[in-house]
C-alpha positions in Angstrom: 0.5 -48.0 -3.9 1.6 -48.0 -7.5 -0.9 -46.9 -10.2 -2.3 -49.6 -12.5 -0.2 -50.3 -15.6 -1.6 -48.4 -18.5 -3.8 -46.0 -16.5 -3.1 -42.3 -16.6 -2.9 -40.1 -13.5 -6.3 -38.8 -12.3 -5.7 -35.3 -13.8 -5.0 -36.7 -17.2 -8.1 -39.0 -17.0 -10.3 -36.0 -16.4 -8.7 -34.2 -19.3 -9.2 -37.2 -21.6 -12.8 -37.5 -20.5 -13.9 -33.9 -20.6 -11.2 -32.2 -22.7 -12.8 -32.9 -26.1 -16.2 -31.6 -24.9 -14.6 -28.4 -23.5 -12.8 -27.8 -26.8 -16.1 -28.4 -28.8 -18.0 -26.0 -26.5 -15.3 -23.4 -27.2 -15.7 -24.1 -30.9 -19.5 -23.6 -30.7 -18.9 -20.3 -28.8 -16.5 -19.1 -31.6 -19.2 -20.0 -34.2 -21.6 -17.7 -32.3 -19.4 -14.6 -32.9 -19.7 -12.0 -35.6 -17.0 -13.8 -37.6 -19.5 -16.5 -38.4 -22.6 -14.4 -39.1 -24.5 -15.0 -42.3 -22.9 -12.0 -44.0 -19.4 -13.3 -43.2 -19.9 -16.9 -44.2 -21.7 -15.7 -47.3 -18.5 -14.1 -48.5 -17.0 -17.6 -48.9 -20.0 -20.0 -49.3 -21.9 -18.1 -52.0 -19.0 -17.7 -54.4 -18.1 -21.3 -53.9 -21.8 -22.3 -54.7 -21.8 -20.1 -57.8 -18.6 -21.8 -59.0 -19.8 -25.3 -58.1 -23.3 -25.0 -59.6 -22.8 -22.6 -62.6 -22.9 -18.9 -63.1 -26.5 -19.0 -64.3 -28.1 -20.2 -61.0 -30.4 -17.5 -59.7 -29.3 -15.6 -56.6 -32.3 -16.7 -54.7 -31.2 -20.3 -55.1 -27.7 -19.5 -53.9 -29.1 -17.7 -50.9 -31.4 -20.6 -50.1 -28.5 -23.1 -50.3 -26.4 -20.9 -48.1 -29.2 -21.0 -45.5 -29.5 -24.8 -45.8 -25.7 -25.1 -45.3 -25.9 -22.9 -42.2 -28.8 -24.9 -40.7 -27.0 -28.1 -41.6 -24.0 -26.8 -39.6 -26.3 -26.4 -36.5 -27.4 -30.0 -36.9 -23.8 -31.3 -37.4 -22.2 -29.3 -34.6 -24.9 -30.3 -32.0 -24.8 -33.9 -33.1 -21.1 -33.9 -32.2 -21.8 -32.0 -29.0 -24.4 -34.5 -27.8 -22.1 -37.4 -28.5 -19.3 -35.7 -26.6 -21.6 -35.1 -23.7 -22.7 -38.8 -23.8 -19.1 -39.9 -23.9 -18.2 -37.9 -20.8 -21.3 -38.9 -18.9 -21.0 -42.6 -19.7 -17.3 -42.8 -19.1 -16.0 -46.3 -18.2 -19.5 -47.8 -18.4 -20.3 -50.7 -20.7 -23.2 -50.8 -23.1 -25.7 -48.2 -24.0 -26.6 -45.8 -21.1 -30.1 -44.4 -21.7 -29.9 -42.1 -18.6 -26.6 -40.7 -19.9 -28.1 -40.2 -23.4 -31.1 -38.4 -22.0 -28.8 -36.1 -19.9 -26.6 -35.5 -22.9 -29.6 -34.5 -24.9 -30.7 -32.1 -22.2 -27.2 -30.6 -21.9 -27.0 -30.1 -25.6 -30.4 -28.4 -25.8 -29.5 -26.2 -22.9 -26.2 -25.3 -24.7 -28.3 -24.4 -27.8 -30.5 -22.1 -25.7 -27.5 -20.4 -24.0 -25.9 -20.1 -27.5 -28.9 -18.3 -28.9 -29.2 -16.0 -25.8 -25.5 -15.1 -26.4 -26.2 -14.4 -30.1 -28.9 -11.9 -29.0 -26.1 -9.7 -27.7 -23.9 -10.0 -30.7 -24.6 -7.0 -33.1 -24.5 -9.0 -36.4 -26.3 -12.0 -35.0 -29.9 -12.7 -34.1 -31.4 -15.2 -31.5 -33.8 -17.7 -32.9 -35.9 -20.4 -31.2 -35.9 -22.2 -34.6 -32.1 -22.5 -34.3 -32.6 -24.2 -30.9 -34.9 -26.6 -32.7 -32.2 -27.3 -35.3 -29.7 -27.8 -32.5 -32.0 -30.2 -30.7 -32.6 -32.1 -33.9 -28.8 -32.4 -34.4 -28.3 -33.6 -30.8 -31.1 -36.2 -31.2 -29.6 -37.4 -34.5 -26.1 -37.6 -33.0 -27.3 -39.7 -30.1 -29.4 -41.9 -32.3 -26.5 -42.5 -34.6 -24.2 -43.2 -31.7 -26.8 -45.7 -30.3 -26.8 -47.5 -33.6 -23.0 -47.6 -33.7 -22.9 -48.8 -30.1 -25.3 -51.6 -30.9 -28.1 -50.4 -28.6 -30.6 -50.9 -31.3 -30.5 -54.6 -32.2 -32.9 -56.7 -34.1 -34.8 -59.0 -31.8 -35.1 -62.6 -32.9 -38.5 -64.3 -32.7 -39.1 -68.0 -32.8 -41.7 -69.0 -35.3 -44.1 -71.9 -35.1 -41.5 -74.2 -36.7 -38.7 -73.0 -34.4 -36.9 -70.9 -37.1 -35.5 -67.6 -36.1 -37.0 -64.5 -37.8 -36.0 -60.9 -37.4 -38.7 -58.9 -35.6 -38.8 -55.3 -34.6 -36.0 -53.3 -33.2 -35.7 -53.0 -29.5 -33.6 -50.8 -27.3 -31.1 -52.7 -25.1 -30.3 -51.3 -21.7 -26.8 -52.7 -21.8 -24.7 -55.7 -22.3 
């Protein structure tokens, strides 16, 4: 039997479905090494901030901004991770998949926990439950943003007394 026109062989479909997630997991793993410790990233970020803001900015401000950027990276990288998990878990399904979103959130949080355990064994890194919270926030934001883009959160139209449509509260749609 001939394969459907336009469909890739099964091995390529698996690679297309899970490949981006695997690459992103490897990227997160690389970010957990000594090469991306606060001391190492500070060598680049802090001079850039001094140049960007002005030479007169206090060092405490530069260090605080460096910390904000690092925590923001936790949020951003785990937002992407959760969306990639969702993408893989909801493959070839139409509409918003709440069960896949919940599973994606769980896998992203679990990844954050494993990442922090890994960092406990890296000499220039420390494990932190607060970082898992930042990772979890990122995963939640990523999935919420994806839900909005996918149209899962739509305004529900209510009929008033005169029959006119008015926009009511947002509701979560289980699919199309």
